N, CA, C and O of each residue as an XYZ file, in Angstrom:
228
protein
N      -5.623      2.507     29.366
C      -6.290      2.506     28.097
C      -7.105      1.212     27.994
O      -6.603      0.127     28.287
N      -8.355      1.341     27.579
C      -9.192      0.150     27.511
C      -9.139     -0.493     26.114
O      -8.551      0.049     25.179
N      -9.769     -1.652     26.016
C      -9.741     -2.426     24.759
C     -10.333     -1.647     23.585
O      -9.814     -1.722     22.471
N     -11.399     -0.911     23.819
C     -12.050     -0.133     22.768
C     -11.117      0.955     22.232
O     -11.038      1.175     21.024
N     -10.424      1.623     23.129
C      -9.485      2.662     22.725
C      -8.317      2.074     21.928
O      -7.874      2.658     20.939
N      -7.826      0.914     22.367
C      -6.735      0.264     21.652
C      -7.176     -0.163     20.255
O      -6.429     -0.012     19.288
N      -8.384     -0.694     20.154
C      -8.902     -1.103     18.846
C      -8.990      0.094     17.921
O      -8.633     -0.007     16.747
N      -9.454      1.217     18.420
C      -9.571      2.431     17.614
C      -8.188      2.905     17.151
O      -8.013      3.283     15.992
N      -7.227      2.882     18.045
C      -5.866      3.288     17.703
C      -5.280      2.349     16.652
O      -4.643      2.794     15.697
N      -5.499      1.048     16.834
C      -4.986      0.078     15.871
C      -5.611      0.290     14.491
O      -4.928      0.164     13.475
N      -6.884      0.605     14.452
C      -7.558      0.856     13.177
C      -6.986      2.097     12.492
O      -6.813      2.111     11.273
N      -6.695      3.129     13.265
C      -6.114      4.343     12.693
C      -4.701      4.085     12.169
O      -4.327      4.574     11.103
N      -3.932      3.325     12.917
C      -2.573      2.987     12.480
C      -2.638      2.166     11.196
O      -1.889      2.425     10.254
N      -3.523      1.184     11.155
C      -3.679      0.336      9.980
C      -4.062      1.170      8.762
O      -3.506      0.977      7.681
N      -4.997      2.085      8.925
C      -5.429      2.945      7.817
C      -4.274      3.824      7.339
O      -4.106      4.025      6.136
N      -3.487      4.340      8.263
C      -2.341      5.181      7.902
C      -1.273      4.412      7.147
O      -0.706      4.918      6.178
N      -0.999      3.199      7.583
C      -0.001      2.363      6.901
C      -0.478      2.020      5.495
O       0.304      2.087      4.546
N      -1.751      1.653      5.346
C      -2.294      1.323      4.020
C      -2.241      2.530      3.086
O      -1.933      2.383      1.903
N      -2.537      3.712      3.604
C      -2.485      4.931      2.782
C      -1.054      5.218      2.348
O      -0.822      5.597      1.200
N      -0.096      5.046      3.245
C       1.311      5.292      2.917
C       1.805      4.308      1.858
O       2.545      4.695      0.955
N       1.410      3.058      1.958
C       1.804      2.059      0.967
C       1.212      2.402     -0.395
O       1.905      2.331     -1.410
N      -0.063      2.773     -0.422
C      -0.729      3.138     -1.679
C      -0.030      4.331     -2.333
O       0.158      4.353     -3.550
N       0.348      5.309     -1.532
C       1.037      6.490     -2.067
C       2.421      6.128     -2.601
O       2.846      6.659     -3.627
N       3.118      5.239     -1.921
C       4.443      4.818     -2.382
C       4.339      4.060     -3.706
O       5.160      4.255     -4.602
N       3.339      3.206     -3.824
C       3.140      2.471     -5.073
C       2.782      3.432     -6.197
O       3.275      3.290     -7.316
N       1.934      4.404     -5.909
C       1.555      5.399     -6.919
C       2.782      6.200     -7.364
O       2.922      6.510     -8.547
N       3.650      6.527     -6.445
C       4.872      7.265     -6.783
C       5.736      6.441     -7.739
O       6.280      6.976     -8.706
N       5.860      5.153     -7.471
C       6.623      4.278     -8.368
C       5.991      4.278     -9.759
O       6.697      4.348    -10.764
N       4.659      4.199     -9.815
C       3.965      4.185    -11.104
C       4.255      5.460    -11.885
O       4.579      5.408    -13.072
N       4.136      6.612    -11.212
C       4.350      7.900    -11.870
C       5.785      8.097    -12.329
O       6.030      8.739    -13.350
N       6.729      7.551    -11.586
C       8.146      7.694    -11.936
C       8.618      6.627    -12.923
O       9.766      6.645    -13.367
N       7.722      5.698    -13.262
C       8.081      4.640    -14.205
C       8.948      3.560    -13.602
O       9.683      2.880    -14.319
N       8.872      3.390    -12.287
C       9.695      2.394    -11.595
C       8.876      1.148    -11.297
O       7.693      1.241    -10.972
N       9.499     -0.006    -11.408
C       8.816     -1.255    -11.092
C       8.801     -1.479     -9.583
O       9.541     -0.841     -8.834
N       7.943     -2.399     -9.160
C       7.889     -2.805     -7.755
C       7.943     -4.324     -7.714
O       7.623     -4.981     -8.705
N       8.338     -4.877     -6.605
C       8.328     -6.322     -6.421
C       7.321     -6.656     -5.333
O       7.272     -6.012     -4.285
N       6.517     -7.683     -5.608
C       5.484     -8.101     -4.660
C       5.587     -9.605     -4.441
O       6.251    -10.308     -5.203
N       4.935    -10.083     -3.411
C       4.858    -11.513     -3.148
C       3.515    -12.004     -3.670
O       2.467    -11.539     -3.223
N       3.540    -12.948     -4.620
C       2.312    -13.483     -5.197
C       2.411    -15.001     -5.220
O       3.329    -15.564     -5.816
N       1.479    -15.644     -4.580
C       1.463    -17.112     -4.520
C       2.785    -17.671     -4.000
O       3.264    -18.701     -4.474
N       3.365    -16.981     -3.022
C       4.593    -17.446     -2.407
C       5.858    -17.167     -3.203
O       6.938    -17.622     -2.827
N       5.735    -16.416     -4.307
C       6.901    -16.104     -5.127
C       7.024    -14.597     -5.297
O       6.021    -13.883     -5.316
N       8.257    -14.118     -5.422
C       8.485    -12.705     -5.662
C       8.272    -12.428     -7.152
O       8.866    -13.083     -8.009
N       7.413    -11.447     -7.444
C       7.079    -11.081     -8.818
C       7.363     -9.597     -8.999
O       7.014     -8.788     -8.139
N       7.997     -9.234    -10.118
C       8.245     -7.832    -10.422
C       7.113     -7.319    -11.296
O       6.766     -7.925    -12.310
N       6.540     -6.185    -10.883
C       5.445     -5.545    -11.612
C       6.003     -4.249    -12.199
O       6.538     -3.408    -11.477
N       5.871     -4.102    -13.513
C       6.371     -2.881    -14.148
C       5.425     -1.719    -13.847
O       4.276     -1.922    -13.456
N       5.920     -0.519    -14.035
C       5.109      0.677    -13.777
C       3.843      0.676    -14.627
O       2.793      1.137    -14.181
N       3.940      0.164    -15.838
C       2.782      0.117    -16.734
C       1.705     -0.839    -16.235
O       0.529     -0.677    -16.563
N       2.100     -1.831    -15.446
C       1.157     -2.814    -14.920
C       0.496     -2.359    -13.617
O      -0.468     -2.975    -13.164
N       1.009     -1.291    -13.020
C       0.446     -0.796    -11.750
C      -0.769      0.065    -12.065
O      -0.655      1.058    -12.783
N      -1.934     -0.307    -11.533
C      -3.123      0.514    -11.789
C      -3.016      1.858    -11.054
O      -2.467      1.911     -9.954
N      -3.531      2.941    -11.644
C      -3.461      4.249    -10.977
C      -4.233      4.247     -9.663
O      -5.242      3.559     -9.512
N      -3.737      5.025     -8.736
C      -4.420      5.208     -7.462
C      -5.631      6.089     -7.697
O      -5.503      7.218     -8.169
N      -6.798      5.577     -7.372
C      -8.013      6.381     -7.587
C      -8.127      7.404     -6.470
O      -8.015      7.075     -5.290
N      -8.349      8.636     -6.861
C      -8.492      9.726     -5.896
C      -9.882      9.673     -5.292
O     -10.864      9.400     -5.982
N      -9.953      9.935     -4.004
C     -11.252      9.919     -3.320
C     -11.796     11.318     -3.213
O     -12.881     11.519     -2.668
C-alpha cells in the first residue's frame, strides 16, 4: 500500500470517527443527557440544553 492510499484510508477513518462522535452527542441531546468535555484543560459538564442540535446535511 502506498502513501497516497494510506492517506485516503486515514481520511475516511477520521471522517467516520467524527460522524460517530457527532451522532453520539446528538443522541445525548435528544435523550436529555449531559456530556463531559475537556475545555481549557479542565473537565466541563455540558447539559443537554446547552448542546447545539446536529445540523442535517
